[in-house]
C-alpha positions in Angstrom: -7.2 -8.7 -13.4 -5.2 -9.7 -16.5 -1.8 -8.5 -15.3 -2.4 -10.3 -11.9 -3.6 -13.4 -13.5 -0.6 -13.4 -16.1 1.9 -12.9 -13.0 0.0 -15.8 -11.2 0.5 -18.0 -14.1 4.0 -17.3 -14.8 5.1 -18.3 -11.1 7.2 -21.4 -10.6 4.9 -24.6 -9.8 5.6 -27.3 -7.2 3.1 -30.3 -7.7 0.9 -27.9 -9.7 0.6 -25.1 -7.3 2.8 -22.0 -7.5 5.4 -21.6 -4.8 7.7 -18.5 -4.5 10.3 -18.1 -1.7 8.7 -20.5 0.7 5.3 -19.1 -0.1 2.6 -21.4 -1.4 0.7 -19.0 -3.6 -3.2 -19.9 -3.8 -4.6 -17.0 -5.8 -4.9 -13.4 -6.5 -6.1 -10.9 -4.0 -6.1 -7.8 -6.2 -4.0 -5.4 -8.3 -3.6 -1.6 -8.5 -1.5 0.8 -10.8 1.9 -0.2 -9.6 1.5 -3.8 -8.3 -0.3 -7.2 -7.8 -1.2 -8.8 -4.5 -1.2 -12.5 -4.2 -2.8 -14.8 -1.3 -0.5 -17.3 0.1 0.7 -19.6 3.0 4.2 -19.1 4.4 5.1 -22.7 4.7 7.7 -22.6 7.4 5.6 -20.3 9.8 2.4 -21.9 8.6 0.5 -18.4 8.4 -1.6 -16.8 5.7 0.1 -13.9 4.1 -0.3 -11.6 1.2 2.5 -11.2 -1.3 2.8 -7.7 -3.0 4.7 -7.4 -6.3 5.6 -3.7 -7.2 6.4 -2.8 -10.6 8.9 0.0 -10.9 10.8 1.6 -13.7 14.3 0.6 -14.2 15.9 3.8 -13.0 13.5 4.1 -9.7 14.8 4.2 -6.4 14.8 0.7 -5.2 16.6 1.6 -2.0 13.5 4.0 -1.1 11.3 0.8 -1.4 13.7 -1.4 0.7 13.8 1.4 3.2 9.8 1.6 3.5 9.9 -2.1 3.9 12.4 -2.0 6.8 10.5 0.8 8.4 7.2 -1.0 8.2 8.7 -4.3 9.5 10.0 -2.3 12.6 6.2 -1.4 13.5 4.3 -4.0 15.4 0.6 -2.7 15.6 -2.8 -4.3 14.9 -3.6 -1.7 12.3 -0.3 -1.9 10.3 0.4 -4.7 7.9 3.3 -6.9 9.2 6.4 -7.2 6.9 8.3 -10.7 7.0 10.4 -10.4 3.9 11.5 -8.4 1.0 13.1 -9.2 -2.1 14.2 -7.8 -5.4 13.3 -9.8 -8.7 14.6 -9.2 -12.2 
């Protein structure tokens, strides 16, 4: 998990624990070919969350990823991961 650990270590810290966009990050859940998933706590909602970072090429279709996030956010089902937010970094 060197890519995941590297990302985790580069996150901004607040009192020693990484925090990103209102999410208190507590560790790495896993990684795949295109991204890293971090374990966190949504500080305003007080719920556990998974934060997924997707690595894309500079000329990739960012709009397609945003559309997928919007579509997933519109679905409310026990077998579908709930989307609370989407952001573009870098």
